[in-house]
Backbone as XML, in Angstrom:
<?xml version="1.0"?>
<chain id="A" units="angstrom">
  <residue number="1" name="UNK">
    <atom name="N" x="0.927" y="-1.031" z="0.562"/>
    <atom name="CA" x="0.333" y="-0.154" z="-0.237"/>
    <atom name="C" x="0.778" y="0.581" z="-0.286"/>
  </residue>
  <residue number="2" name="UNK">
    <atom name="N" x="0.852" y="2.519" z="-0.903"/>
    <atom name="CA" x="1.257" y="3.455" z="-1.131"/>
    <atom name="C" x="0.559" y="4.400" z="-0.476"/>
  </residue>
  <residue number="3" name="UNK">
    <atom name="N" x="1.200" y="5.272" z="0.992"/>
    <atom name="CA" x="0.371" y="6.172" z="1.776"/>
    <atom name="C" x="1.026" y="7.337" z="1.620"/>
  </residue>
  <residue number="4" name="UNK">
    <atom name="N" x="0.908" y="8.742" z="0.895"/>
    <atom name="CA" x="0.787" y="10.042" z="0.452"/>
    <atom name="C" x="0.796" y="10.992" z="1.249"/>
  </residue>
  <residue number="5" name="UNK">
    <atom name="N" x="1.839" y="11.386" z="2.322"/>
    <atom name="CA" x="1.123" y="12.133" z="3.747"/>
    <atom name="C" x="0.962" y="12.457" z="2.483"/>
  </residue>
  <residue number="6" name="UNK">
    <atom name="N" x="-0.006" y="13.857" z="3.844"/>
    <atom name="CA" x="-0.254" y="15.154" z="3.690"/>
    <atom name="C" x="0.306" y="16.331" z="4.654"/>
  </residue>
  <residue number="7" name="UNK">
    <atom name="N" x="0.636" y="17.352" z="4.017"/>
    <atom name="CA" x="1.277" y="18.197" z="4.294"/>
    <atom name="C" x="0.745" y="19.471" z="5.550"/>
  </residue>
  <residue number="8" name="UNK">
    <atom name="N" x="-0.388" y="19.316" z="6.127"/>
    <atom name="CA" x="-0.941" y="19.798" z="7.404"/>
    <atom name="C" x="-1.075" y="18.452" z="8.683"/>
  </residue>
  <residue number="9" name="UNK">
    <atom name="N" x="-0.697" y="17.239" z="7.902"/>
    <atom name="CA" x="-0.886" y="16.350" z="8.942"/>
    <atom name="C" x="1.054" y="15.507" z="9.605"/>
  </residue>
  <residue number="10" name="UNK">
    <atom name="N" x="1.216" y="14.935" z="10.899"/>
    <atom name="CA" x="2.304" y="14.326" z="11.142"/>
    <atom name="C" x="2.339" y="13.205" z="10.766"/>
  </residue>
  <residue number="11" name="UNK">
    <atom name="N" x="3.992" y="12.813" z="10.283"/>
    <atom name="CA" x="3.674" y="11.398" z="9.854"/>
    <atom name="C" x="4.816" y="10.638" z="10.665"/>
  </residue>
  <residue number="12" name="UNK">
    <atom name="N" x="4.379" y="9.559" z="11.207"/>
    <atom name="CA" x="5.484" y="8.811" z="11.576"/>
    <atom name="C" x="5.159" y="7.788" z="11.403"/>
  </residue>
  <residue number="13" name="UNK">
    <atom name="N" x="6.768" y="6.664" z="11.444"/>
    <atom name="CA" x="6.580" y="5.560" z="11.985"/>
    <atom name="C" x="7.391" y="4.695" z="12.606"/>
  </residue>
  <residue number="14" name="UNK">
    <atom name="N" x="7.159" y="3.809" z="12.344"/>
    <atom name="CA" x="7.207" y="2.371" z="13.559"/>
    <atom name="C" x="8.167" y="1.243" z="12.983"/>
  </residue>
  <residue number="15" name="UNK">
    <atom name="N" x="8.943" y="0.740" z="13.826"/>
    <atom name="CA" x="10.200" y="0.085" z="12.570"/>
    <atom name="C" x="10.801" y="-1.002" z="13.601"/>
  </residue>
  <residue number="16" name="UNK">
    <atom name="N" x="10.451" y="-2.652" z="13.098"/>
    <atom name="CA" x="10.412" y="-3.412" z="14.275"/>
    <atom name="C" x="11.082" y="-4.396" z="13.017"/>
  </residue>
  <residue number="17" name="UNK">
    <atom name="N" x="12.636" y="-4.338" z="13.920"/>
    <atom name="CA" x="13.491" y="-5.617" z="13.191"/>
    <atom name="C" x="12.763" y="-6.581" z="13.802"/>
  </residue>
  <residue number="18" name="UNK">
    <atom name="N" x="12.334" y="-8.470" z="12.699"/>
    <atom name="CA" x="11.528" y="-9.393" z="12.743"/>
    <atom name="C" x="12.220" y="-10.427" z="12.286"/>
  </residue>
  <residue number="19" name="UNK">
    <atom name="N" x="13.701" y="-9.937" z="12.366"/>
    <atom name="CA" x="14.394" y="-11.248" z="12.160"/>
    <atom name="C" x="14.881" y="-12.377" z="13.101"/>
  </residue>
  <residue number="20" name="UNK">
    <atom name="N" x="14.422" y="-12.188" z="14.242"/>
    <atom name="CA" x="14.254" y="-13.286" z="15.262"/>
    <atom name="C" x="12.924" y="-14.303" z="14.379"/>
  </residue>
  <residue number="21" name="UNK">
    <atom name="N" x="11.862" y="-13.530" z="13.889"/>
    <atom name="CA" x="10.482" y="-14.601" z="13.302"/>
    <atom name="C" x="11.177" y="-15.021" z="12.079"/>
  </residue>
  <residue number="22" name="UNK">
    <atom name="N" x="11.596" y="-13.764" z="11.078"/>
    <atom name="CA" x="11.223" y="-14.357" z="9.789"/>
    <atom name="C" x="12.721" y="-15.202" z="9.097"/>
  </residue>
  <residue number="23" name="UNK">
    <atom name="N" x="13.814" y="-15.110" z="9.887"/>
    <atom name="CA" x="15.205" y="-16.044" z="9.168"/>
    <atom name="C" x="15.902" y="-14.854" z="8.466"/>
  </residue>
  <residue number="24" name="UNK">
    <atom name="N" x="15.342" y="-13.872" z="8.194"/>
    <atom name="CA" x="15.885" y="-12.968" z="7.875"/>
    <atom name="C" x="16.342" y="-12.225" z="7.686"/>
  </residue>
  <residue number="25" name="UNK">
    <atom name="N" x="18.125" y="-11.788" z="7.381"/>
    <atom name="CA" x="19.070" y="-11.105" z="8.128"/>
    <atom name="C" x="18.657" y="-9.505" z="7.665"/>
  </residue>
  <residue number="26" name="UNK">
    <atom name="N" x="18.240" y="-8.506" z="8.901"/>
    <atom name="CA" x="18.328" y="-7.183" z="8.839"/>
    <atom name="C" x="16.732" y="-6.922" z="8.202"/>
  </residue>
  <residue number="27" name="UNK">
    <atom name="N" x="15.650" y="-7.624" z="8.309"/>
    <atom name="CA" x="14.697" y="-7.596" z="8.274"/>
    <atom name="C" x="13.512" y="-6.567" z="9.042"/>
  </residue>
  <residue number="28" name="UNK">
    <atom name="N" x="13.282" y="-5.859" z="9.121"/>
    <atom name="CA" x="11.888" y="-4.956" z="9.361"/>
    <atom name="C" x="10.722" y="-4.970" z="8.128"/>
  </residue>
  <residue number="29" name="UNK">
    <atom name="N" x="9.778" y="-4.685" z="9.978"/>
    <atom name="CA" x="8.097" y="-3.986" z="9.343"/>
    <atom name="C" x="8.277" y="-3.184" z="9.786"/>
  </residue>
  <residue number="30" name="UNK">
    <atom name="N" x="7.844" y="-2.434" z="8.687"/>
    <atom name="CA" x="7.172" y="-0.845" z="9.139"/>
    <atom name="C" x="5.870" y="-0.291" z="9.226"/>
  </residue>
  <residue number="31" name="UNK">
    <atom name="N" x="5.528" y="0.590" z="9.971"/>
    <atom name="CA" x="4.130" y="0.924" z="9.435"/>
    <atom name="C" x="4.343" y="2.022" z="9.670"/>
  </residue>
  <residue number="32" name="UNK">
    <atom name="N" x="2.918" y="3.242" z="9.130"/>
    <atom name="CA" x="3.482" y="4.392" z="9.347"/>
    <atom name="C" x="1.747" y="4.909" z="9.854"/>
  </residue>
  <residue number="33" name="UNK">
    <atom name="N" x="1.693" y="6.659" z="10.113"/>
    <atom name="CA" x="0.220" y="6.494" z="10.874"/>
    <atom name="C" x="1.008" y="8.141" z="11.454"/>
  </residue>
  <residue number="34" name="UNK">
    <atom name="N" x="-0.214" y="8.730" z="11.254"/>
    <atom name="CA" x="-0.630" y="9.757" z="11.605"/>
    <atom name="C" x="-0.350" y="10.650" z="13.265"/>
  </residue>
  <residue number="35" name="UNK">
    <atom name="N" x="0.043" y="9.148" z="14.328"/>
    <atom name="CA" x="0.566" y="9.692" z="16.159"/>
    <atom name="C" x="1.654" y="8.187" z="15.909"/>
  </residue>
  <residue number="36" name="UNK">
    <atom name="N" x="2.704" y="8.263" z="16.919"/>
    <atom name="CA" x="3.498" y="7.895" z="17.381"/>
    <atom name="C" x="2.420" y="6.165" z="17.285"/>
  </residue>
  <residue number="37" name="UNK">
    <atom name="N" x="1.910" y="6.965" z="18.535"/>
    <atom name="CA" x="0.662" y="5.215" z="19.558"/>
    <atom name="C" x="0.477" y="4.414" z="18.351"/>
  </residue>
  <residue number="38" name="UNK">
    <atom name="N" x="-0.497" y="4.822" z="17.252"/>
    <atom name="CA" x="-0.997" y="4.977" z="16.079"/>
    <atom name="C" x="0.098" y="3.857" z="14.954"/>
  </residue>
  <residue number="39" name="UNK">
    <atom name="N" x="1.065" y="4.128" z="15.046"/>
    <atom name="CA" x="1.953" y="2.919" z="14.203"/>
    <atom name="C" x="1.855" y="2.085" z="14.955"/>
  </residue>
  <residue number="40" name="UNK">
    <atom name="N" x="2.522" y="2.152" z="16.442"/>
    <atom name="CA" x="2.833" y="1.501" z="16.940"/>
    <atom name="C" x="1.766" y="0.019" z="17.297"/>
  </residue>
  <residue number="41" name="UNK">
    <atom name="N" x="0.819" y="1.223" z="17.288"/>
    <atom name="CA" x="-0.550" y="-0.453" z="17.564"/>
    <atom name="C" x="-0.558" y="-0.877" z="16.403"/>
  </residue>
  <residue number="42" name="UNK">
    <atom name="N" x="-0.477" y="-0.182" z="15.096"/>
    <atom name="CA" x="-0.444" y="-0.757" z="13.644"/>
    <atom name="C" x="0.575" y="-2.317" z="13.729"/>
  </residue>
  <residue number="43" name="UNK">
    <atom name="N" x="1.835" y="-1.926" z="13.801"/>
    <atom name="CA" x="2.629" y="-2.846" z="13.898"/>
    <atom name="C" x="2.381" y="-3.707" z="14.613"/>
  </residue>
  <residue number="44" name="UNK">
    <atom name="N" x="1.822" y="-3.678" z="15.898"/>
    <atom name="CA" x="1.079" y="-4.977" z="16.841"/>
    <atom name="C" x="0.671" y="-5.875" z="16.283"/>
  </residue>
  <residue number="45" name="UNK">
    <atom name="N" x="-0.340" y="-5.214" z="15.452"/>
    <atom name="CA" x="-1.438" y="-5.922" z="14.697"/>
    <atom name="C" x="-0.954" y="-6.640" z="13.942"/>
  </residue>
  <residue number="46" name="UNK">
    <atom name="N" x="0.179" y="-6.052" z="12.941"/>
    <atom name="CA" x="0.664" y="-6.489" z="12.031"/>
    <atom name="C" x="1.294" y="-7.855" z="12.273"/>
  </residue>
  <residue number="47" name="UNK">
    <atom name="N" x="2.299" y="-7.363" z="13.333"/>
    <atom name="CA" x="2.847" y="-8.720" z="14.131"/>
    <atom name="C" x="1.959" y="-9.805" z="14.262"/>
  </residue>
  <residue number="48" name="UNK">
    <atom name="N" x="1.521" y="-9.906" z="14.851"/>
    <atom name="CA" x="0.400" y="-10.895" z="15.277"/>
    <atom name="C" x="-0.323" y="-11.122" z="13.991"/>
  </residue>
  <residue number="49" name="UNK">
    <atom name="N" x="-1.019" y="-10.256" z="13.212"/>
    <atom name="CA" x="-1.957" y="-10.666" z="11.741"/>
    <atom name="C" x="-0.783" y="-11.879" z="10.354"/>
  </residue>
  <residue number="50" name="UNK">
    <atom name="N" x="0.239" y="-10.779" z="10.457"/>
    <atom name="CA" x="0.189" y="-10.981" z="9.298"/>
    <atom name="C" x="2.356" y="-12.306" z="9.561"/>
  </residue>
  <residue number="51" name="UNK">
    <atom name="N" x="2.779" y="-11.581" z="11.055"/>
    <atom name="CA" x="3.654" y="-12.463" z="11.215"/>
    <atom name="C" x="3.395" y="-13.450" z="12.031"/>
  </residue>
  <residue number="52" name="UNK">
    <atom name="N" x="2.037" y="-13.969" z="12.302"/>
    <atom name="CA" x="1.286" y="-15.043" z="13.448"/>
    <atom name="C" x="1.764" y="-14.981" z="15.222"/>
  </residue>
  <residue number="53" name="UNK">
    <atom name="N" x="2.730" y="-13.931" z="15.048"/>
    <atom name="CA" x="2.991" y="-13.508" z="16.659"/>
    <atom name="C" x="2.401" y="-13.838" z="17.930"/>
  </residue>
  <residue number="54" name="UNK">
    <atom name="N" x="2.956" y="-14.065" z="19.076"/>
    <atom name="CA" x="2.309" y="-14.094" z="19.981"/>
    <atom name="C" x="2.578" y="-13.238" z="21.046"/>
  </residue>
  <residue number="55" name="UNK">
    <atom name="N" x="1.248" y="-12.530" z="21.958"/>
    <atom name="CA" x="1.325" y="-11.583" z="22.660"/>
    <atom name="C" x="2.991" y="-11.368" z="22.866"/>
  </residue>
  <residue number="56" name="UNK">
    <atom name="N" x="3.769" y="-12.343" z="23.039"/>
    <atom name="CA" x="5.096" y="-12.319" z="23.914"/>
    <atom name="C" x="6.112" y="-12.506" z="22.972"/>
  </residue>
  <residue number="57" name="UNK">
    <atom name="N" x="5.546" y="-12.791" z="22.218"/>
    <atom name="CA" x="7.091" y="-12.508" z="20.817"/>
    <atom name="C" x="6.511" y="-10.644" z="20.666"/>
  </residue>
  <residue number="58" name="UNK">
    <atom name="N" x="5.050" y="-10.781" z="20.597"/>
    <atom name="CA" x="5.030" y="-8.852" z="19.679"/>
    <atom name="C" x="5.789" y="-8.220" z="21.213"/>
  </residue>
  <residue number="59" name="UNK">
    <atom name="N" x="5.550" y="-8.549" z="22.500"/>
    <atom name="CA" x="6.493" y="-7.603" z="23.530"/>
    <atom name="C" x="7.617" y="-7.848" z="23.600"/>
  </residue>
  <residue number="60" name="UNK">
    <atom name="N" x="8.704" y="-8.107" z="23.223"/>
    <atom name="CA" x="9.644" y="-8.981" z="22.560"/>
    <atom name="C" x="10.264" y="-7.324" z="21.863"/>
  </residue>
  <residue number="61" name="UNK">
    <atom name="N" x="9.940" y="-8.073" z="20.927"/>
    <atom name="CA" x="9.891" y="-7.318" z="19.660"/>
    <atom name="C" x="9.522" y="-5.737" z="19.419"/>
  </residue>
  <residue number="62" name="UNK">
    <atom name="N" x="7.867" y="-5.690" z="20.024"/>
    <atom name="CA" x="8.194" y="-4.072" z="20.642"/>
    <atom name="C" x="9.104" y="-3.443" z="20.669"/>
  </residue>
  <residue number="63" name="UNK">
    <atom name="N" x="9.712" y="-4.273" z="21.934"/>
    <atom name="CA" x="10.976" y="-3.193" z="22.744"/>
    <atom name="C" x="12.115" y="-3.015" z="21.858"/>
  </residue>
  <residue number="64" name="UNK">
    <atom name="N" x="11.871" y="-3.541" z="20.923"/>
    <atom name="CA" x="13.297" y="-3.236" z="19.799"/>
    <atom name="C" x="12.980" y="-2.328" z="19.086"/>
  </residue>
  <residue number="65" name="UNK">
    <atom name="N" x="11.310" y="-1.814" z="19.221"/>
    <atom name="CA" x="10.663" y="-1.276" z="17.836"/>
    <atom name="C" x="11.285" y="0.522" z="18.062"/>
  </residue>
  <residue number="66" name="UNK">
    <atom name="N" x="11.274" y="0.968" z="16.973"/>
    <atom name="CA" x="11.736" y="2.496" z="17.162"/>
    <atom name="C" x="10.882" y="2.736" z="15.932"/>
  </residue>
  <residue number="67" name="UNK">
    <atom name="N" x="9.655" y="4.261" z="17.442"/>
    <atom name="CA" x="9.380" y="5.404" z="16.740"/>
    <atom name="C" x="10.496" y="6.294" z="15.710"/>
  </residue>
  <residue number="68" name="UNK">
    <atom name="N" x="10.114" y="7.009" z="14.601"/>
    <atom name="CA" x="10.413" y="8.138" z="13.799"/>
    <atom name="C" x="9.763" y="9.126" z="13.184"/>
  </residue>
  <residue number="69" name="UNK">
    <atom name="N" x="9.805" y="10.606" z="13.467"/>
    <atom name="CA" x="8.707" y="10.968" z="13.173"/>
    <atom name="C" x="9.812" y="11.507" z="11.419"/>
  </residue>
  <residue number="70" name="UNK">
    <atom name="N" x="8.384" y="11.404" z="11.241"/>
    <atom name="CA" x="8.628" y="11.630" z="9.549"/>
    <atom name="C" x="8.927" y="13.026" z="8.287"/>
  </residue>
  <residue number="71" name="UNK">
    <atom name="N" x="7.217" y="13.344" z="8.992"/>
    <atom name="CA" x="6.690" y="14.685" z="7.989"/>
    <atom name="C" x="7.985" y="15.465" z="7.434"/>
  </residue>
  <residue number="72" name="UNK">
    <atom name="N" x="9.411" y="16.088" z="8.316"/>
    <atom name="CA" x="9.849" y="16.730" z="7.872"/>
    <atom name="C" x="10.555" y="16.293" z="6.391"/>
  </residue>
  <residue number="73" name="UNK">
    <atom name="N" x="10.644" y="14.930" z="6.524"/>
    <atom name="CA" x="11.290" y="14.401" z="5.224"/>
    <atom name="C" x="10.778" y="14.578" z="3.969"/>
  </residue>
  <residue number="74" name="UNK">
    <atom name="N" x="9.485" y="13.948" z="4.715"/>
    <atom name="CA" x="8.783" y="13.821" z="3.648"/>
    <atom name="C" x="8.377" y="14.644" z="2.970"/>
  </residue>
  <residue number="75" name="UNK">
    <atom name="N" x="7.897" y="16.178" z="3.920"/>
    <atom name="CA" x="7.178" y="17.451" z="2.773"/>
    <atom name="C" x="7.613" y="18.633" z="2.710"/>
  </residue>
  <residue number="76" name="UNK">
    <atom name="N" x="9.123" y="17.632" z="2.150"/>
    <atom name="CA" x="10.162" y="19.547" z="1.614"/>
    <atom name="C" x="10.256" y="19.110" z="0.431"/>
  </residue>
  <residue number="77" name="UNK">
    <atom name="N" x="9.558" y="20.351" z="-0.476"/>
    <atom name="CA" x="9.481" y="20.340" z="-1.998"/>
    <atom name="C" x="8.809" y="20.491" z="-2.454"/>
  </residue>
</chain>
């Protein structure tokens, strides 16, 4: 899915390393949302729905996750 940021809305990403789940070196799950908490929640949902992770796995993976504010980089130009 392609998401185009709007200039008047913030954009956050949640980046979760999933190498321990997939076995693929340096693989990451990345979600985007207009709030840090929404990006975090979307990542948790995707870990459960797409990767089949249980609650304990999700908790461990989310401890490694990082939230980044992207709007300054995306809205220039």
